[in-house]
C-alpha positions, 0 to 999 in steps of 0.5 A: 838417063843415069843408072839407079843406085841399088843399096844392098843391106845386111841383116841378121835373121833368126828363124827357129834358133838358126841365125843367118846373115842375109844381104838384100836390096829391099826396104821392108820386112815383107821384102825380106820375107819374100826374098826368103820365100816365107809366107807373111801370113804365117809368121810374126816379125820382131825387129831389134827385139820389138814386134813390127808389121810386115810393112816396117822399114828395115835398116842395115844391120837390123836383127830380125826374128821370124816367129812361126805361128802354130795353130791347131784345131 
């Protein structure tokens, strides 16, 4: 059997005004959030300026913005 090719991609991630470049080998915004240890239920995600679900596919060089959901009771 041949080795499976692993495609690493680089995305720009913005969290609370901090921007960092992240390399990962996942496919979705959910994969990215898991790599960054971010709870998918506590944030909203924008990909290239548009809100997207966590299942949304990411492409190399996408810009991802993670927006924390704040609730008060």
